[in-house]
MITOR-100541 format. One record per residue (C-alpha): residue number from 1; residue in one letter; x negated, y, z negated. Coordinates in nm, 3 decimals. Example, Ala and Ser with C-alpha at 12.3 -4.5 7.8 and 13.67 -1.06 7.14 Angstrom:
<lumzas>
nr/rest/xx/yy/zz
1/A/-1.230/-0.450/-0.780
2/S/-1.367/-0.106/-0.714
</lumzas>
This chain:
<lumzas>
nr/rest/xx/yy/zz
1/X/4.094/-1.141/3.181
2/X/3.981/-1.425/2.958
3/X/3.619/-1.525/2.911
4/X/3.688/-1.862/3.072
5/X/3.834/-1.694/3.381
6/X/3.533/-1.464/3.407
7/X/3.279/-1.742/3.375
8/X/3.456/-1.949/3.642
9/X/3.395/-1.675/3.900
10/X/3.089/-1.688/4.128
11/X/2.772/-1.546/3.977
12/X/2.750/-1.273/4.244
13/X/3.113/-1.167/4.208
14/X/3.176/-0.800/4.150
15/X/3.491/-0.899/3.960
16/X/3.308/-1.032/3.655
17/X/3.376/-0.694/3.496
18/X/3.518/-0.380/3.659
19/X/3.547/-0.015/3.572
20/X/3.925/-0.067/3.558
21/X/3.870/-0.320/3.277
22/X/3.671/-0.057/3.090
23/X/3.925/0.218/3.155
24/X/4.199/-0.009/3.024
25/X/3.990/-0.073/2.712
26/X/3.939/0.302/2.668
27/X/4.316/0.352/2.671
28/X/4.367/0.082/2.408
29/X/4.106/0.203/2.162
30/X/4.160/0.578/2.207
31/X/4.219/0.749/1.873
32/X/4.093/0.451/1.673
33/X/3.721/0.499/1.736
34/X/3.519/0.818/1.724
35/X/3.460/0.995/2.055
36/X/3.099/1.059/1.974
37/X/2.912/1.359/2.116
38/X/2.659/1.358/2.399
39/X/2.404/1.636/2.364
40/X/2.092/1.750/2.546
41/X/1.769/1.739/2.345
42/X/1.540/2.024/2.441
43/X/1.254/1.912/2.217
44/X/1.261/1.543/2.315
45/X/1.273/1.653/2.679
46/X/0.957/1.859/2.626
47/X/0.782/1.568/2.454
48/X/0.874/1.303/2.711
49/X/0.874/1.501/3.037
50/X/1.226/1.373/3.109
51/X/1.557/1.554/3.059
52/X/1.701/1.368/2.761
53/X/2.069/1.334/2.670
54/X/2.166/1.149/2.351
55/X/2.492/0.966/2.281
56/X/2.541/0.953/1.902
57/X/2.709/0.617/1.847
58/X/2.555/0.612/1.499
59/X/2.840/0.850/1.407
60/X/3.106/0.578/1.435
61/X/3.279/0.490/1.107
62/X/3.073/0.172/1.074
63/X/2.771/0.357/1.224
64/X/2.753/0.152/1.546
65/X/2.914/0.114/1.890
66/X/3.014/-0.246/1.811
67/X/3.353/-0.123/1.689
68/X/3.458/-0.055/2.047
69/X/3.431/-0.409/2.179
70/X/3.561/-0.568/1.861
71/X/3.871/-0.348/1.861
72/X/3.942/-0.406/2.230
73/X/3.926/-0.782/2.173
74/X/4.155/-0.764/1.870
75/X/4.414/-0.560/2.060
76/X/4.426/-0.823/2.337
77/X/4.507/-1.110/2.101
78/X/4.854/-1.264/2.094
79/X/5.062/-1.217/1.782
80/X/5.003/-1.581/1.692
81/X/4.626/-1.535/1.720
82/X/4.645/-1.224/1.502
83/X/4.847/-1.405/1.240
84/X/4.600/-1.694/1.224
85/X/4.298/-1.465/1.211
86/X/3.960/-1.433/1.377
87/X/3.611/-1.553/1.299
88/X/3.262/-1.445/1.403
89/X/2.901/-1.524/1.327
90/X/2.705/-1.208/1.259
91/X/2.479/-1.048/1.002
92/X/2.490/-0.706/1.163
93/X/2.706/-0.435/1.312
94/X/2.953/-0.669/1.485
95/X/3.060/-0.809/1.149
96/X/3.140/-0.464/1.012
97/X/3.320/-0.340/1.323
98/X/3.534/-0.651/1.349
99/X/3.612/-0.654/0.976
100/X/3.704/-0.286/0.964
101/X/3.942/-0.289/1.259
102/X/4.078/-0.637/1.182
103/X/4.171/-0.526/0.832
104/X/4.321/-0.203/0.967
105/X/4.539/-0.405/1.207
106/X/4.633/-0.669/0.950
107/X/4.427/-0.944/1.112
108/X/4.240/-1.174/0.869
109/X/3.867/-1.167/0.949
110/X/3.611/-1.430/0.847
111/X/3.242/-1.364/0.904
112/X/2.986/-1.643/0.877
113/X/2.643/-1.514/0.780
114/X/2.318/-1.700/0.717
115/X/2.238/-1.750/0.351
116/X/1.926/-1.542/0.407
117/X/2.127/-1.231/0.495
118/X/2.034/-0.928/0.279
119/X/2.300/-0.875/0.014
120/X/2.357/-0.515/0.125
121/X/2.494/-0.640/0.459
122/X/2.722/-0.886/0.283
123/X/2.855/-0.610/0.060
124/X/2.906/-0.368/0.350
125/X/3.109/-0.626/0.541
126/X/3.321/-0.713/0.240
127/X/3.380/-0.343/0.167
128/X/3.553/-0.300/0.504
129/X/3.773/-0.605/0.451
130/X/3.586/-0.904/0.591
131/X/3.574/-1.242/0.415
132/X/3.210/-1.351/0.417
133/X/3.104/-1.716/0.427
134/X/2.731/-1.777/0.371
135/X/2.617/-2.085/0.560
136/X/2.294/-2.193/0.729
137/X/1.938/-2.070/0.710
138/X/1.951/-1.870/1.033
139/X/2.192/-1.724/1.287
140/X/2.207/-2.040/1.498
141/X/2.321/-2.248/1.201
142/X/2.573/-1.980/1.100
143/X/2.704/-1.974/1.458
144/X/2.755/-2.351/1.461
145/X/2.942/-2.328/1.133
146/X/3.167/-2.052/1.268
147/X/3.252/-2.254/1.581
148/X/3.334/-2.554/1.364
149/X/3.560/-2.343/1.138
150/X/3.725/-2.199/1.451
151/X/3.842/-2.545/1.552
152/X/3.929/-2.669/1.202
153/X/4.134/-2.364/1.102
154/X/4.274/-2.262/1.440
155/X/4.101/-1.925/1.433
156/X/3.996/-1.715/1.733
157/X/3.621/-1.672/1.775
158/X/3.511/-1.319/1.866
159/X/3.167/-1.329/2.024
160/X/2.945/-1.026/1.955
161/X/2.848/-0.985/2.322
162/X/2.922/-1.277/2.557
163/X/3.286/-1.190/2.621
164/X/3.434/-0.974/2.901
165/X/3.681/-0.805/2.666
166/X/3.405/-0.715/2.422
167/X/3.180/-0.589/2.702
168/X/3.466/-0.381/2.842
169/X/3.505/-0.213/2.505
170/X/3.133/-0.136/2.490
171/X/3.152/0.011/2.840
172/X/3.366/0.296/2.708
173/X/3.040/0.447/2.579
174/X/2.941/0.519/2.941
175/X/3.285/0.659/3.035
176/X/3.246/0.924/2.765
177/X/2.877/0.984/2.819
178/X/2.897/1.039/3.195
179/X/3.207/1.255/3.159
180/X/3.018/1.480/2.916
181/X/2.689/1.479/3.111
182/X/2.759/1.390/3.477
183/X/2.406/1.498/3.575
184/X/2.261/1.184/3.410
185/X/2.090/0.976/3.680
186/X/1.921/0.718/3.456
187/X/2.050/0.514/3.163
188/X/1.810/0.345/2.920
189/X/2.001/0.104/2.700
190/X/1.894/-0.152/2.437
191/X/1.963/-0.519/2.518
192/X/2.020/-0.792/2.262
193/X/2.278/-1.026/2.409
194/X/2.360/-0.776/2.685
195/X/2.715/-0.669/2.602
196/X/2.648/-0.294/2.579
197/X/2.455/-0.263/2.906
198/X/2.696/-0.495/3.088
199/X/2.983/-0.262/3.007
200/X/2.791/0.062/3.051
201/X/2.624/-0.054/3.370
202/X/2.955/-0.155/3.526
203/X/3.089/0.195/3.466
204/X/2.773/0.375/3.574
205/X/2.730/0.189/3.904
206/X/3.099/0.234/3.988
207/X/3.077/0.609/3.934
208/X/2.732/0.652/4.090
209/X/2.578/0.359/4.282
210/X/2.240/0.540/4.281
211/X/2.212/0.566/3.904
212/X/1.913/0.381/3.759
213/X/1.977/0.124/3.485
214/X/1.698/0.022/3.248
215/X/1.735/-0.231/2.970
216/X/1.505/-0.231/2.668
217/X/1.400/-0.525/2.453
218/X/1.140/-0.564/2.176
219/X/0.826/-0.746/2.289
220/X/0.898/-0.999/2.014
221/X/1.243/-1.086/2.159
222/X/1.224/-1.070/2.542
223/X/1.513/-1.314/2.595
224/X/1.709/-1.135/2.869
225/X/1.383/-1.020/3.031
226/X/1.271/-1.382/3.051
227/X/1.603/-1.503/3.188
228/X/1.636/-1.246/3.464
229/X/1.268/-1.264/3.560
230/X/1.241/-1.641/3.555
231/X/0.984/-1.644/3.277
232/X/0.958/-1.824/2.946
233/X/0.802/-1.578/2.703
234/X/0.790/-1.664/2.331
235/X/1.069/-1.514/2.125
236/X/1.058/-1.460/1.749
237/X/0.907/-1.262/1.466
238/X/0.983/-0.967/1.242
239/X/1.094/-0.671/1.452
240/X/1.218/-0.330/1.343
241/X/1.493/-0.372/1.603
242/X/1.664/-0.668/1.436
243/X/1.998/-0.562/1.589
244/X/1.871/-0.675/1.931
245/X/1.657/-0.966/1.810
246/X/1.846/-1.225/2.016
247/X/1.673/-1.546/2.122
248/X/1.944/-1.665/2.361
249/X/2.111/-1.397/2.578
250/X/2.470/-1.416/2.691
251/X/2.569/-1.628/2.994
252/X/2.840/-1.389/3.109
253/X/2.631/-1.080/3.038
254/X/2.331/-1.223/3.226
255/X/2.552/-1.274/3.531
256/X/2.671/-0.913/3.513
257/X/2.326/-0.764/3.455
258/X/2.165/-0.971/3.729
259/X/2.355/-0.770/3.991
260/X/2.343/-0.433/3.814
261/X/2.016/-0.374/3.637
262/X/1.709/-0.212/3.793
263/X/1.453/-0.320/3.534
264/X/1.407/-0.445/3.179
265/X/1.112/-0.300/2.988
266/X/0.956/-0.432/2.668
267/X/0.847/-0.209/2.379
268/X/0.613/-0.285/2.091
269/X/0.677/-0.221/1.722
270/X/0.467/0.096/1.709
271/X/0.678/0.254/1.986
272/X/0.998/0.166/1.798
273/X/0.863/0.318/1.478
274/X/0.754/0.636/1.653
275/X/1.093/0.677/1.824
276/X/1.284/0.625/1.502
277/X/1.069/0.882/1.321
278/X/1.104/1.136/1.603
279/X/1.482/1.108/1.602
280/X/1.493/1.178/1.230
281/X/1.241/1.461/1.243
282/X/1.370/1.633/1.557
283/X/1.739/1.543/1.584
284/X/1.792/1.503/1.208
285/X/1.974/1.178/1.276
286/X/1.919/0.833/1.121
287/X/1.912/0.532/1.354
288/X/1.820/0.170/1.308
289/X/1.538/0.012/1.508
290/X/1.766/-0.102/1.789
291/X/1.919/0.245/1.805
292/X/1.576/0.394/1.877
293/X/1.484/0.144/2.150
294/X/1.588/0.366/2.440
295/X/1.367/0.653/2.328
296/X/1.087/0.407/2.256
297/X/1.099/0.295/2.619
298/X/1.083/0.651/2.751
299/X/0.784/0.722/2.524
300/X/0.609/0.398/2.625
301/X/0.665/0.433/3.003
302/X/0.664/0.809/3.072
303/X/0.578/0.763/3.441
304/X/0.910/0.582/3.502
305/X/1.124/0.862/3.362
306/X/0.935/1.187/3.421
307/X/1.165/1.452/3.569
308/X/1.473/1.229/3.558
309/X/1.798/1.303/3.376
310/X/1.795/1.026/3.118
311/X/2.085/0.914/2.898
312/X/1.999/0.733/2.575
313/X/2.245/0.560/2.341
314/X/2.171/0.588/1.969
315/X/2.352/0.260/1.927
316/X/2.349/0.223/1.548
317/X/2.245/0.382/1.222
318/X/2.249/0.093/0.974
319/X/1.895/0.077/0.844
320/X/1.771/-0.022/0.500
321/X/1.656/0.294/0.318
322/X/1.334/0.134/0.195
323/X/1.246/0.027/0.546
324/X/1.322/0.376/0.671
325/X/1.088/0.523/0.411
326/X/0.811/0.285/0.518
327/X/0.851/0.378/0.883
328/X/0.834/0.750/0.806
329/X/0.524/0.714/0.589
330/X/0.352/0.502/0.854
331/X/0.432/0.768/1.112
332/X/0.272/1.032/0.890
333/X/-0.036/0.811/0.864
334/X/-0.063/0.769/1.241
335/X/-0.038/1.144/1.292
336/X/-0.320/1.208/1.042
337/X/-0.103/1.380/0.783
338/X/-0.143/1.089/0.542
339/X/-0.463/0.889/0.513
340/X/-0.655/0.651/0.293
341/X/-1.027/0.727/0.295
342/X/-1.273/0.462/0.177
343/X/-1.582/0.621/0.026
344/X/-1.890/0.441/-0.112
345/X/-2.037/0.603/-0.424
346/X/-2.305/0.546/-0.686
347/X/-2.154/0.450/-1.021
348/X/-2.276/0.745/-1.226
349/X/-2.118/1.041/-1.407
350/X/-2.009/1.325/-1.181
351/X/-2.011/1.120/-0.858
352/X/-1.635/1.137/-0.812
353/X/-1.626/1.503/-0.919
354/X/-1.855/1.599/-0.631
355/X/-1.626/1.424/-0.383
356/X/-1.321/1.596/-0.529
357/X/-1.491/1.931/-0.468
358/X/-1.494/1.861/-0.094
359/X/-1.122/1.778/-0.095
360/X/-1.056/2.107/-0.275
361/X/-1.273/2.304/-0.035
362/X/-1.080/2.168/0.265
363/X/-0.736/2.206/0.099
364/X/-0.656/1.834/0.134
365/X/-0.419/1.709/-0.136
366/X/-0.511/1.390/-0.326
367/X/-0.220/1.151/-0.390
368/X/-0.383/0.839/-0.537
369/X/-0.734/0.720/-0.630
370/X/-0.838/0.353/-0.646
371/X/-1.180/0.250/-0.791
372/X/-1.328/-0.090/-0.714
373/X/-1.641/-0.206/-0.894
374/X/-1.606/-0.585/-0.919
375/X/-1.467/-0.723/-0.592
376/X/-1.721/-0.567/-0.360
377/X/-2.046/-0.666/-0.191
378/X/-2.215/-0.344/-0.305
379/X/-2.500/-0.347/-0.559
380/X/-2.394/-0.357/-0.925
381/X/-2.447/0.019/-0.954
382/X/-2.227/0.093/-0.653
383/X/-1.849/0.130/-0.622
384/X/-1.584/0.171/-0.358
385/X/-1.326/0.447/-0.394
386/X/-1.009/0.454/-0.186
387/X/-0.845/0.796/-0.188
388/X/-0.495/0.842/-0.047
389/X/-0.454/1.201/0.064
390/X/-0.227/1.441/0.248
391/X/-0.351/1.686/0.513
392/X/-0.187/1.950/0.727
393/X/-0.284/1.764/1.046
394/X/-0.552/1.534/1.187
395/X/-0.785/1.827/1.260
396/X/-0.793/1.921/0.893
397/X/-0.850/1.559/0.792
398/X/-1.137/1.513/1.038
399/X/-1.302/1.832/0.909
400/X/-1.301/1.683/0.558
401/X/-1.445/1.352/0.679
402/X/-1.716/1.538/0.870
403/X/-1.811/1.742/0.563
404/X/-1.833/1.431/0.346
405/X/-2.053/1.252/0.597
406/X/-2.275/1.561/0.624
407/X/-2.333/1.532/0.249
408/X/-2.452/1.173/0.293
409/X/-2.134/0.984/0.201
410/X/-2.031/0.671/0.386
411/X/-1.664/0.734/0.475
412/X/-1.410/0.535/0.678
413/X/-1.034/0.553/0.733
414/X/-0.832/0.251/0.625
415/X/-0.633/0.170/0.938
416/X/-0.270/0.059/0.958
417/X/-0.223/-0.303/1.061
</lumzas>
């Protein structure tokens, strides 16, 4: 089935995408992608009040499910199309999946990325065989360039989500997941353009019409939410879940999801950070922001999922290591294990020593000390001291703060933005 054929069908048609399309895709890609495990998480189930199953798509060779749809599309090309090559616009997981399998199959792959793309993503794509063209200041400009090159060079454009063949490949995630954990009665799946949930939802509803389907989007990028709910919410900003930061959702995928999905929920950045940190701490697995979106939704809306058998897809693991470190440190700060205390002192010998004595007495470790005498509205003989410290838990930290205040010190915690 071509994309043109699919889009010519009525919006309400149940033939936009079928479980047979997905099963056919599964047969094509079998042995060329990892059959990732689905496991029950006892600890996350206790934390959330739901029974949580995790599908580890971050264990794919390119660390994301995108390989599935890209490979299915490549295998459906004619020999002439393969010989000419394919092109895509992407700065993320689609570019790596398409480049890896295209190179493996002998299909030339060109990826157009915005000039602002981090160099690490350019290098990763080139390492798996893609030819990278840097053009435009954002994705939209890169996309226009790719469509222009498609026509000029006679290449085949492979859309990252708005294509029935791509969505069918992504749907194989649900075939495996529900075979391994048939008790799942709720799927919570991240939505960017909608390809993953279109494929997975088609499979899930065919196997169990009563299964609940929830999509998840960042509050900063509620594009599919707006489209399906007839709203016009602003879309844009820096989100941890850049893999699903899509301003314009797919046309085909919106048609599929309109008849399948039960609800789309929005999650804020703090929920995404907490979910990512929990997955690393509890499951010992690294995911990117988009890969943590499903768990973020369950944490943010516990009443929707309490007692249900919930399947979550850890859809990708490509996260910048510095960003990961920041998220983990911020999570420690929110839990009270790391803190910055602002203490007002008199500028005289021994003043800081007396404060240090209280830290020692409460077994709170000091990491950094910052003195400020000039840029402050205190009297000339006063100073502000910021002390970054590490505690066992918030209870221990609050005991220290209480002791300092009891001694007459003015103390406050420097909050995260």
